[in-house]
N, C-alpha and C positions, 0 to 999 in steps of 0.2 A: 785707267781711265782719266783723263783729264779733270780739272775741276770744275766744269761745267757739267757735268754728264755726276761727279758727284753733291753737286750742290742738288740736283735735280732726285738724284736719288735719296737724298736727306729728306727731301721736302716730300716728296711720294712716303716716306718712313714715317716720317711724322703724321701726315693724313691718316697713314694706316692708324699708328699707334693710338691717336688720339679718336679713334672713329668709336660711337656707340652705338648700343644695341636701344629696342623700345624700352625698357627697363631705364637708360640712363646709365650701365655698369660699358665698361671698357672692353669692347667685341673681343681683343685680344690681353690676356691678363696680364701685370705687369711679371710674372716671372717666365712667360716666354717672351717678349719685349728686350730681344736683346741689347744692347750699346752698340752704336757703330762705329768702328776704330778706322781713323785716316790715318794713313801710311804714305806720309810725301816726304819733297824735300822741302827746308827751310826756305820761306820766301816766297810761294805760289799761290798765296791767299786763303789759306786755309778757316782763318779767322775771318776774313771778309764775308767770305760765301757762309759763315754761322750767321752773320746777320742779314744778309739777302735771304736765307734762308728762312729765318724767323720775320719776318717781314713779309716775306709771302704767303705763309700760314697762318699770318696774325696771331701770333704766339709771342710768347715771353721770351728772354734771350740770358743768361747768367753764365758769364766765363770766367774760367778762373787758368790762370798758368801753374801746375800744380806742385811745379819745380821750386815755389816761392813760398811752398808750406813744411811747416813743421809737421812732427805728427799729433802733437798737441792740438796747432788750429785745426788741423782735419780730420782727427778724432774725436777732438773736446778733451778737456781738461779731467783728473778726478776729484770724486766731491767723497764724503765720509755720510752715510746714512743709515738711521737706525732701523733694521727690520725683528721684525718678531716669530719665529716659530717653535711650532708645537712648543707654547708657551713660556720660552726663553728666548731675553733679546741679544741681537748681534749688531756688529758693527761694519757693514759693507763697503765696499767701494763701488760708484757709479760714475759714468760717465756725464759730463756735458756735454749740450748742443754740439756739435760739429758746427765752424763756422759757416761749410759751404752750403749744409742743408740749410742753416738759420740762416746765412742769404739770401736763399728760395723763397722763406717764411717773409722775410722782409721784403721782398721783391713783389711777394703776390697783394702785401699788405698798399702797398705804395702804389701799385699799378693794377691792380682790381685783375693782372691776367692769374688766372689756374691752370693754367696750359703755356709747357714752354719748352725749350731747349736748355741743356744745364752742357756747357763746352767745357771739355777739359783738356788743356793744352800739355803738351812735353808728355804726356803718361808713362811713357816709356825711360824717362829719364831721371826718376824716384829713388830717393837713398833707400840703402837699405833698408833701413826701419819701415820706408814707408810704404815698402815692395809689398806685403802682405797686407797691409790696408786697400791697395790699390784691386788685388785677387779677391776681396770681400768684396768690395763695389759694384767690379766688373760683374761677380756671381749673383749676389741680395741687392744691388743697388741700394748698400747703406754704407755711412760712414760711423765708424763706433757702434752705438744703440740706435740711431737713427737713421729711420728710410728714407729718401729721396722720395720726396710726394709723388703720388697718381698725378697722373698728366705731364710729365718732365720726363721726355725724351735726352738718352743720354747719348752724346758723340762724345768722341777721345778721339785726338788727334796724335802723333810723333814723328820723329823721321828717322831712316831709315840709320843703321848704326853709321856706315862708311861718312856721314854729317856731322856726327855726334859723337864724341868720343865718351859721354858719360849716360851713353845708354845703352840700358841694359834690356835685354832678348828677353821676350815676354815666353812664358813657358805654355807647353801645352795645354794646361789646367785652364789658362787664361785667352790662348786664344780659341777656345772650344765653346768659351761664352761671351763674344762676340761676334758682330760680321765686318769684316777686314773691308775695308775700297784701297787696293793700291792708286793713289795717283801722281799724276806724271806732272813737267810743265811742259805743255802746249803753246808755241806761239802764236797760233791760230784763233785760239781760243782765246786768248789774251789781247789778240788786237780790237774785238769785236770788245771785249769789256774797254780797251781803252779807249777808243774812240767815243763812246759815251760819256768818260767821265773828261776828257778833252786832251789825253795826253799830248806833249807837246810834238806838231807835226814831223819836227827832226828826228825825233823818237823812233817817230811810227814809218818813218820813209827809210831810214836808218837797219832797221829790222824786217824791213820787207827785202832788204838787199842782202842782206847778212842774220836771217835769220836763225843760224849757232850760233849768231851770240846773245840770245833770249836770255840765255840760263845756263851758265857753266861754275862748276863749282869743283877747284884739286887743294884738297884735305890732306898735306903731308907732313914731315915733319921739320922739312926743310921750307915749305911756303905753305900760305892759306891764301889763293886767289879764289873769287867770286862773284860773281854778277844774278842778281837775283829780281824776278820781275817788282818785286817790293824795291830794292834799287832803281829801277827805272822808272817806276810810278815816283819816286821818291825826289828823285833827280826831276821830273818835271815839275811837279809844282816848283821847286825854286828856282827853275831856268824859268818860267812866266816870269815870278816877281823880279827875280835879276834883271831881268830883260825891260820891267815896265821902270825900274829904279836906273837903269845905265850906267848899272855893274859890271866890270869886267869878269866875264866867264874865258876861262882858258881849262890846260889841262889836268892839272893839281886842284881844278873844281872837281870836274867831272870824275877826278881817281876817287874822291869825296865817298862816292855812290854807287860806282864801279869798280870793282877792286880785283879788276884783273887789268894790269898796267898797258896789254896790247891794246885789250879791246877798250879802255880808257882814251889810250892817245889816237886812235885810228875815228872813234864818235867826237873827240875833239876836233878834229881835222876836217871832218865829216860838217860838222856842224856849222864851220870860219865858212868853208864854203856853199853853204847854203844859204848862209847872211850874204856873202857874196853877190852870189845869183838872185837872190829877190830882189836886190835892188833892183839888178836888169830887168826883173821878167815882167815890173807893172803889174802887180796883184789887185794891187787898191784902184787903179782907174780900170781894170777888168771887171770887178765886183759890182764896181758903182756903173757901168757901163760907160766911163766917159773918154773912154778912147776912140780916137780918131780913124778913119778909114783907112789911111796908111801907116797908121800906126798900129792898128790891127792886123793888116797885112803884114809890118815885118815883126810882130810881136808871134806870129804861127810861122812865121819861114825859121823865126830861132828854137822852137819849139820842135819843129820837125826835124831840125838838124841835131837838135841835145840827143847826149848819149844818154840809157834806159835809167842812170840814175838821177839824172836833172830829170828828166820828167816826170822820175817818181817822186821828187821832193815837191816839184811844184804842185802835180795833184794833192800831195798830200797838205800842203799850205793853203793848199786852195779849199779843200775839206776843213781846216780850219777856223777861216775866215767866216766859212757859209756857213757852218755851226754855232757861232757864234750868233748870224740874224736867225737859225732856224730856234736857238734857245731862248731868246731877246721874243719871239713871237709865241713861241709856249707858256712865257713864265704871262707874258700879256694875257694870253688866255685861261691861263689858272689863276690868273688873278681874276681878271673880270666874273669868269665865275663862283670864284670864291665871294667876292664882295656881294654877290646876288643872292647865294646862302644865307652871306652874316646879315644882309638887311633885312631877310628870312627870319632870320630870329628875333632878330631886335623888333619886328613888328608883331612877333607872339610877345614877345618880351615886355612892350609896350601894352602890349590888352591884357594881362596877366600882372604880373606883380612887379611892373615897372613906373606904372601908374602916373602914364605922359610922360616921364623923363631918359632918356636916354646913358645916364651918368655912370649911373647902377651896374648897366650891360655894358658900356665899354671896360668898367673896374672888374666886373668881374671878368672879362676875357683877360684883362691881365694879368691878373693873380695863378688864372688857369696857365697860363704861359708858364708864370714863374714856376707851379709846378710841376709840369712837363719837365722843360731845362733841368730843376735841380734833379729827375729821374732820364733823364738823360733818355725822356721820351722824345723829344722835339727838335729834328735835326737844325744845322742853320739858315737852311733855304726854307725850313717851314716856317721862323721864326719873323724870318723878313719878311715874308709873306703877310704872315698876320697884321705886323706890324705895320705894314703898306696899308692893307684893307681898313685898320682902325685907323688910321692917320685921312684916307679918302673918304670914308663913310662922315667923319668929324668935320671934315672940310665942309663936304657938302651938307651939311645939317647948316651951317654960316653960309656958305656961298647961294641956294636954294633958297632961303629964306625957312629957318626953320622950324616957322608957325607950318606953315603949310607943309612939309616932307614928316611932320608928327602927324600933322590932321590926315592925309593918305594915308601914312601906316597904319595911323587906329581905326579909320574906319573900310580898308580893304577888307572882302568878305573871308579868304582863305590865304594861308599863309603864300602860297606859291602866283598871289594874284599885286604882290605889290607894283606899285606904277610905278613902269620903265623912266615915262618921262620925266616925271617929278624927281626919280632918283639920279636923273644922267645917266641911266644906263645904257638908254638907246645911243648917244655919241660915243660913247666906248665901244658897242658892239661895229658902231662905222669905222672907229679907230681899228677895231681889230681885224677888219673886213683889208682895209688897205695895206693893212704888215701884212696880211697874207698874200694880198697880190703882189705885194712888193718884195717879199722873200722868193714864190713860185714865178718871177719873172725874172729874179738874179739865180735860179737856179735853171731853166728854160736857155737863158744869156748862155751860160758858160758850159750847159750841155753841148749846146751848138757851133760853140765856139770849138771845144774840144773835141767833136767829130769831125768838122772841117780840117782842124789841124790834124787829127792821128788818123780818123777813121776809125769805123768797128775796133779798136785795137783793145786789149786788155788794160792797158790806161784808165779808159772811158769807161770799163768795166770796173775797173777801183771807185774810179770815182761814182758811180751808179750806187754801189753797193756801200759805201761811204754813207753817199746822203739819207739811202735806206737804211740805215742803219740806226741812225740819231732817233734819241725818243720824241721828240716830237713831227718825226714825216707824216705818222700816220694823218696829223689830223690836216696837217694840209692840203692832203687829198692830190697833190703832184705825181703823174701818169706819164710814162713813156710807154708807148704799147710796143710801140717799131726796135726796142731795145727790150726784150723780154730774155728772148733768143742769147742777145750778148750775157748778158746774166748769168745765166743760167751755163755757158762756157766756161766761163769766172769760176764758178759752185765746182763746176766737173773738175777741172784746173786744179784745183787746193786739193779736192778728194783725193787727186792723183796724186801730188804731190805727199801725202800725206799716209798715201798706202805707200811708195818709195821709200820714202823717210821707213818705217817700221818694216819692211821688208829689207833695207839696209840693215837697221838694226840686229834683224832675227840673224844672221848671215855672219855681221861681229861675231856675233854673241855665242854661234856653233863652231867658226873657227878661230875662236878663243878656249876652246874646251879642249 
């Protein structure tokens, strides 16, 4: 299965294992809750999907790489205790709580989560001294004498033996106690993720043309060459920043992330070519709608005559540019919604413990953010959003007249009756409407341009699929009913390509035996 299918199965498992009956007991007892074991090559996002699954299920996440642990930290340290049996005193050995189990209880205290995912990575790379401990862990969900708390679902991960020399094969006793999911790298699944993450368009267009270069691993005595999903994503992050700061980007830079020299050299050439073409194809003017009629015709001619790789490159860079606009719209929408929510909370605070002063309210919000950051419960974009909302509302209290705004917040009967004009949110709502119209007009203009230039070609389907994959697309409510059939054709083509690749792999496997 691919990584998305694995994540969906983990989500279903968490929901199933944490479902309770009418008396508040878990419907499936802990002894029947088999841990999930993910087996797949390194760098395909096994850790990332744990975070996604935990967020989707709204549960906690405690993650450990077991190879970083000794037997003492996993099991606990021995201590001497006094016990009395049949009237005689005895000195016995007990073990302190495992660091891993202890960290779950600490996490519960910090966050309030009483259910979650315990993720143990590289479980099949443990030392010989830890191997019995891992078998005990998988069988009884305990480390040493201490059990993993109820409500915590165990997910373990490991690499196949061909990717890691230190891998120890799990025996039948261990495998008979887990649900094994074999995960493979699949470029189509990663592309959907990459579009949402804003991966560099040069990478996306290159992998569109060379999907076979998405994931390659060769580990022998003579050489270690590999390209992974993690490598492409990390390369993207630094590419964006190097471009922003104007730093040189060459083949040696690519080789830091793409550890197959042939692929690094090929992508370096492709990247430089894409930079050259983009200067000629006037993306900025097309997006802004400032092209004159004759300039538009010339661009259409160039695009029509361009080879397939150039058109693919053009579409990916267009998607990257409009994605920024869609993200800006989405952030404005979320900010306005959050401003209204926080303003309602401020109204309730002022009527209760605040006694007419908002200062304590904003101080409380600041401290809440600090606690969330300390426990890694607040993402950077969420922190920026909350800080922006606070600054906006503080400024509002000054600009709009503190007394007037506070009076209206105190006199509104219900929390959801906060005065919109006084809070200046009516203007903000109008700003959001204008921003949406601007983005929709841009999308419609580019879609029309591509249809005129390329007709109902698959590049246009790539464009439509790309904008619909953006997280903020649904809130824009932009539809092209006349092009639904084209999208269906694109999806059918992708499924056909996947089936062909699977059949080729089966054929090669059969003839290699």
